[in-house]
C-alpha positions in Angstrom: -292.6 -183.3 83.1 -294.3 -184.8 80.5 -293.2 -184.4 76.9 -295.5 -184.7 73.8 -296.6 -188.1 73.4 -297.4 -190.4 70.4 -298.9 -193.7 70.9 -296.5 -196.1 69.2 -298.1 -198.2 66.2 -296.1 -201.4 67.2 -295.7 -203.2 70.4 -293.5 -201.4 72.9 -290.2 -203.3 74.1 -289.8 -202.4 78.0 -285.9 -201.8 78.8 -284.2 -201.0 82.1 -281.2 -198.9 82.4 -279.1 -197.0 85.0 -279.2 -194.1 83.1 -281.0 -192.9 80.0 -279.2 -190.4 77.8 -281.0 -188.2 75.1 -278.6 -187.3 72.7 -275.9 -189.2 71.0 -273.2 -186.4 70.2 -269.7 -186.3 71.6 -270.6 -185.9 75.4 -273.7 -188.2 75.3 -271.3 -190.9 73.9 -268.4 -190.0 75.9 -270.5 -190.5 79.3 -272.0 -193.7 77.9 -268.6 -195.0 77.2 -267.3 -194.2 80.9 -270.6 -195.5 82.6 -270.7 -199.0 81.0 -267.0 -199.4 81.3 -267.5 -199.1 84.9 -270.3 -201.4 85.4 -273.4 -199.0 85.0 -276.0 -199.4 82.1 -276.5 -196.4 80.0 -279.0 -196.3 77.1 -278.4 -193.6 74.4 -281.5 -192.3 72.6 -280.0 -190.5 69.4 -282.4 -189.0 66.5 -279.8 -189.3 63.7 -278.1 -192.3 62.0 -274.8 -192.3 63.7 -273.1 -193.8 60.8 -274.4 -191.2 58.4 -272.6 -188.7 60.5 -269.2 -190.1 59.7 -269.3 -188.6 56.4 -266.7 -186.1 55.2 -269.8 -183.6 54.3 -271.7 -184.0 57.4 -269.7 -181.8 59.6 -266.6 -179.8 58.3 -265.3 -178.8 62.0 -262.4 -180.0 63.8 -262.0 -179.8 67.5 -259.2 -178.9 70.1 -258.8 -181.9 72.6 -257.1 -180.2 75.6 -254.6 -182.4 77.4 -257.1 -183.1 80.3 -259.9 -183.9 77.6 -257.2 -186.6 76.0 -256.8 -188.1 79.4 -260.5 -188.9 79.7 -260.8 -190.3 76.4 -257.7 -192.6 77.0 -259.4 -194.0 80.2 -262.4 -194.9 78.6 -260.9 -196.6 75.7 -261.5 -194.3 72.9 -258.0 -192.5 72.4 -256.3 -195.5 71.0 -258.9 -195.4 68.3 -257.8 -192.1 67.0 -254.4 -191.3 68.4 -252.9 -191.7 64.9 -255.3 -189.0 63.4 -254.6 -186.4 66.1 -252.0 -183.6 65.5 -250.4 -182.3 68.6 -250.5 -178.6 69.5 -246.9 -178.0 70.6 -247.1 -174.2 70.3 -249.6 -171.6 70.3 -249.2 -168.1 68.8 -251.5 -165.1 69.5 -251.4 -162.0 67.3 -253.0 -158.6 67.1 -254.1 -157.9 63.5 -251.3 -156.3 61.5 -249.4 -155.0 64.5 -246.4 -157.2 64.4 -247.2 -157.8 68.2 -247.7 -161.4 69.6 -247.9 -163.8 72.3 -246.0 -167.1 71.9 -246.7 -170.2 74.4 -244.3 -173.1 74.0 -245.7 -176.4 75.7 -242.0 -177.1 77.1 -242.6 -174.5 79.6 -245.1 -176.4 81.5 -243.8 -179.9 81.0 -243.3 -182.5 78.4 -247.1 -182.7 77.1 -248.7 -181.0 74.0 -251.3 -178.3 75.2 -253.9 -180.5 73.4 -254.4 -182.2 69.8 -256.5 -181.2 66.8 -258.7 -183.8 65.4 -261.6 -183.8 62.7 -264.9 -184.2 64.4 -266.0 -187.1 62.3 -262.9 -188.9 63.4 -263.9 -188.4 67.2 -267.3 -189.4 66.2 -266.1 -192.6 64.8 -264.1 -193.7 67.7 -266.8 -193.1 70.4 -269.2 -195.0 68.4 -266.8 -198.0 68.1 -266.1 -197.9 71.8 -269.6 -197.9 72.7 -270.8 -200.9 70.5 -267.5 -202.8 72.4 -269.3 -202.6 75.6 -272.1 -204.7 76.6 -273.7 -202.9 79.2 -274.2 -200.0 76.9 -277.6 -199.5 74.5 -277.5 -197.4 71.7 -280.9 -196.6 70.0 -280.3 -194.6 66.8 -281.8 -193.5 64.8 -284.8 -193.0 67.2 -286.9 -190.2 67.9 -287.8 -189.5 71.6 -291.6 -189.5 72.0 -291.9 -188.6 75.7 -289.9 -188.2 78.8 -291.8 -188.5 82.0 -290.1 -187.7 85.5 -291.5 -189.2 88.2 -290.5 -189.3 92.1 -288.5 -192.4 91.8 -287.7 -192.9 88.2 -287.9 -191.6 84.7 -289.6 -193.2 81.7 -288.6 -192.6 78.2 -290.6 -193.7 75.4 -289.0 -194.1 71.8 -291.6 -193.4 68.8 -292.5 -196.6 67.6 -290.0 -198.5 69.8 -289.0 -199.0 73.3 -289.9 -197.5 76.7 -286.7 -197.2 78.9 -287.2 -196.8 82.8 -284.1 -195.5 84.5 -283.3 -193.7 88.0 -281.8 -190.6 85.7 -282.1 -189.1 82.5 -279.4 -186.8 80.8 -280.3 -184.2 78.6 -277.4 -184.2 75.9 -279.6 -183.0 73.2 -277.6 -179.9 72.4 -278.3 -176.1 72.4 -281.8 -176.3 71.2 -282.4 -179.1 74.2 -286.1 -180.3 74.0 -285.6 -182.4 77.4 -284.2 -179.2 79.1 -286.9 -177.0 77.7 -289.7 -179.5 78.6 -288.3 -179.6 82.1 -288.8 -175.8 82.4 -285.2 -174.9 82.8 -284.7 -171.2 81.5 -281.8 -170.2 79.4 -280.1 -167.0 78.6 -278.9 -166.3 75.1 -277.4 -163.6 73.0 -276.0 -163.9 69.5 -272.8 -162.2 68.7 -273.8 -161.0 65.4 -270.7 -163.3 64.1 -270.6 -166.5 61.8 -267.8 -169.1 62.0 -266.6 -170.0 58.5 -264.8 -173.4 58.8 -262.8 -175.0 56.0 -259.6 -177.4 55.7 -256.6 -175.9 53.7 -253.6 -177.3 52.4 -250.1 -175.3 52.4 -246.9 -175.4 51.1 -244.8 -175.7 54.4 -245.4 -177.5 57.3 -247.4 -175.9 60.0 -244.8 -177.2 63.0 -248.0 -178.1 64.8 -248.3 -174.5 66.1 -252.0 -173.2 66.5 -252.1 -169.7 65.2 -255.0 -167.2 66.4 -254.9 -163.7 64.6 -257.4 -161.3 66.3 -259.2 -159.4 63.4 -261.8 -156.4 63.8 -264.6 -158.7 62.5 -263.2 -161.6 65.1 -260.7 -164.2 65.6 -259.1 -166.2 62.6 -257.7 -169.3 63.7 -255.4 -171.9 61.8 -255.3 -175.0 63.6 -252.7 -177.8 62.7 -254.2 -181.2 61.3 -252.5 -184.3 59.9 -250.6 -184.3 57.6 -248.4 -181.3 58.6 -249.3 -179.5 55.2 -253.0 -179.0 56.2 -255.0 -177.0 58.5 -258.5 -176.4 59.9 -259.6 -172.9 59.4 -262.2 -171.2 61.7 -262.5 -167.6 60.3 -264.8 -165.5 62.2 -266.8 -162.9 60.5 -269.6 -160.3 60.6 -272.9 -162.1 60.1 -274.1 -159.4 57.7 -271.0 -160.3 55.4 -270.5 -164.2 56.0 -273.3 -165.1 53.6 -271.6 -163.2 50.7 -268.4 -165.0 51.6 -269.6 -168.2 51.7 -271.2 -167.5 48.0 -268.0 -166.6 46.4 -266.5 -168.9 43.7 -263.4 -170.9 44.6 -261.0 -168.3 43.2 -262.7 -165.3 45.0 -262.7 -167.4 48.2 -259.1 -168.3 48.3 -258.0 -164.5 47.6 -260.0 -163.3 50.7 -258.9 -166.4 52.6 -255.4 -165.5 51.6 -255.9 -161.7 52.7 -256.3 -162.8 56.2 -254.2 -165.9 56.1 -250.8 -164.4 55.0 -248.1 -166.4 53.2 -246.1 -167.6 56.2 -246.9 -171.2 55.1 -246.4 -170.6 51.4 -249.2 -171.0 49.1 -252.6 -171.8 50.5 -255.6 -173.4 49.0 -258.9 -174.8 50.4 -259.4 -178.6 49.9 -262.3 -179.2 51.7 -266.2 -177.8 51.6 -266.8 -174.6 53.5 -269.3 -174.7 56.5 -270.8 -171.7 58.4 -272.0 -171.5 61.9 -274.0 -168.7 63.7 -272.1 -167.9 67.0 -273.7 -167.1 70.3 -273.4 -167.8 74.0 -276.2 -169.6 75.8 -276.6 -170.8 79.2 -279.2 -172.5 81.2 -280.2 -171.3 84.8 -279.6 -174.7 86.2 -277.7 -177.7 85.4 -280.3 -180.0 87.2 -284.0 -180.6 87.7 -285.7 -183.3 89.3 -284.3 -186.6 88.1 -282.5 -184.7 85.4 -278.8 -183.4 84.9 -277.8 -181.4 81.6 -274.5 -181.9 79.7 -272.6 -180.1 77.2 -274.4 -177.7 74.8 -277.8 -178.5 76.5 -275.9 -176.7 79.6 -273.6 -174.2 78.0 -272.6 -172.9 74.9 -269.8 -170.4 73.9 -267.9 -168.5 71.7 -265.0 -170.7 70.0 -262.2 -168.2 70.9 -260.6 -170.2 73.2 -261.4 -173.6 71.6 -262.8 -174.9 74.8 -266.7 -175.7 74.2 -266.1 -179.3 73.7 -263.5 -179.6 76.6 -266.1 -178.1 78.9 -268.5 -180.5 77.8 -266.2 -183.4 78.3 -265.4 -181.9 82.1 -269.1 -182.2 82.7 -268.9 -185.6 81.5 -266.0 -186.5 84.0 -267.8 -184.7 86.8 -271.0 -186.6 86.6 -269.1 -189.6 86.3 -267.5 -189.2 89.5 -270.9 -188.1 91.4 -272.5 -191.2 90.0 -270.1 -194.0 90.8 -269.6 -192.2 94.3 -273.5 -192.5 94.6 -273.3 -196.0 93.3 -270.6 -197.1 96.2 -272.5 -195.5 98.8 -275.7 -197.3 97.6 -277.6 -193.8 96.8 -280.2 -193.4 94.4 -278.6 -192.2 91.2 -281.5 -189.8 90.4 -281.9 -188.2 94.2 -281.6 -184.7 94.8 -278.7 -184.8 96.9 -276.6 -186.9 94.0 -277.7 -184.1 91.3 -277.2 -181.2 93.8 -273.2 -182.3 93.9 -273.0 -182.1 90.1 -274.8 -178.8 90.1 -272.3 -177.0 92.7 -269.3 -178.8 90.9 -270.2 -177.6 87.6 -271.8 -174.1 88.1 -268.6 -172.2 88.8 -266.4 -173.6 86.5 -268.8 -173.2 83.6 -269.8 -169.6 84.6 -266.0 -168.7 84.9 -265.2 -170.2 81.1 -268.5 -168.4 79.7 -267.5 -165.2 81.2 -263.9 -165.4 80.0 -264.8 -166.5 76.3 -267.5 -163.5 76.1 -265.0 -161.2 77.5 -262.3 -161.9 75.1 -264.5 -161.9 72.0 -265.9 -158.5 73.2 -262.2 -157.2 73.8 -260.6 -158.4 70.6 -263.3 -158.2 68.2 -263.4 -154.5 67.0 -261.1 -151.9 66.3 -261.8 -149.3 68.8 -258.2 -147.5 69.1 -257.7 -147.5 73.1 -259.1 -151.0 73.2 -256.4 -152.1 70.3 -253.8 -150.1 72.4 -254.6 -152.0 75.5 -254.7 -155.5 73.5 -251.0 -154.7 72.2 -249.8 -153.5 75.4 -251.3 -156.8 77.1 -249.9 -159.1 74.6 -246.4 -157.5 75.0 -246.7 -157.7 79.0 -248.0 -161.3 79.0 -245.2 -162.3 76.5 -242.6 -161.2 79.2 -244.0 -162.4 82.2 -243.2 -166.3 82.3 -245.4 -166.8 85.5 -248.4 -165.2 83.6 -247.7 -167.3 80.7 -247.6 -170.4 82.6 -251.0 -169.6 84.2 -252.8 -169.2 80.8 -251.0 -172.1 79.3 -252.4 -174.4 82.2 -255.9 -173.1 81.4 -255.2 -174.2 77.6 -254.4 -177.5 78.8 -257.6 -177.7 80.8 -255.4 -178.0 84.2 -257.4 -175.6 86.4 -259.9 -175.9 89.1 -260.9 -179.2 90.7 -260.2 -182.1 88.1 -262.6 -185.1 88.1 -260.5 -188.6 88.4 -260.8 -189.1 84.8 -258.6 -186.1 83.9 -255.9 -186.2 86.6 -252.7 -187.0 85.7 
């Protein structure tokens, strides 16, 4: 594969690496930290200025970090840098519209650990960057635009515009949903829009949230209230029909607060938005393959799902942990890190897990984001039945914690 090439205007510096990672988002940085900590030499090429992405106005979202994802972050030296800013999720409460029926998950029913933690994206990004810069084996080129990525029989060569040329056995596409690296490799994607938009903001409320994550299912889509620190702050992920979302985003502060109040309710007292509003169109996307010769896909470049279960980032971190296992095993046995056999192991490991989660989030959204009477009755009955079946509840709780399937070593207890 040959990307679009632009000849550099200045002399090019040649670098060598064990892995070249295109994309310095969460999954790209996490993989680089994991590899560098264990003796491999990753080079990350990121288009944007990483420090500019730490500003509050850059990304208003917060992310759910499942228990197994927290373990990964602990083991690569990142968690200690953000733990004081992460709010534990001790309970999860799922409710169906205004029916009064709900499903309550208590973390104590499956152990002494929280289901996970909530933290602002900028906090996670800052911690990952700090850790990467502490690791001498890692190289971060940012801001740096990829000029070309050539995949040869025995190596890859990435050329950065007006900068470096990096030779490595393997390239990683961690450059998001619109991955140029994936597309240039000829890997097809399947995608469809949900016709929904996520409106994201931060609110303050009078009462403590008690570290409970709430998800209300409304006809337009889920309305999530997710605990932050301090205990009187929450992140809102408000799913609305895409035809209506622009009008909501354009409301003045008082009108927006009233619309928010209608969906939020008064269980936490008076509520007021305290952060900027952001909106993100929602879609499902998955790649036909997780690998190509000398190339592996990670995170949103491989799969992008509805946020209904809060598992998008966690599935990307499972990609990281699985690829880490595969690459360390290959190094220990003297294998070529970019060989077909090594990449085939990663492909097999991630295919079933990702397909299952994509199907689950898609099915949940289709089941709950409507007001069809028979489906609404089925939802209400389902919530009531599961609430009274401890064994089934524990299965769902273990899913929320990421403790299902074959866990890579970085995620094991």
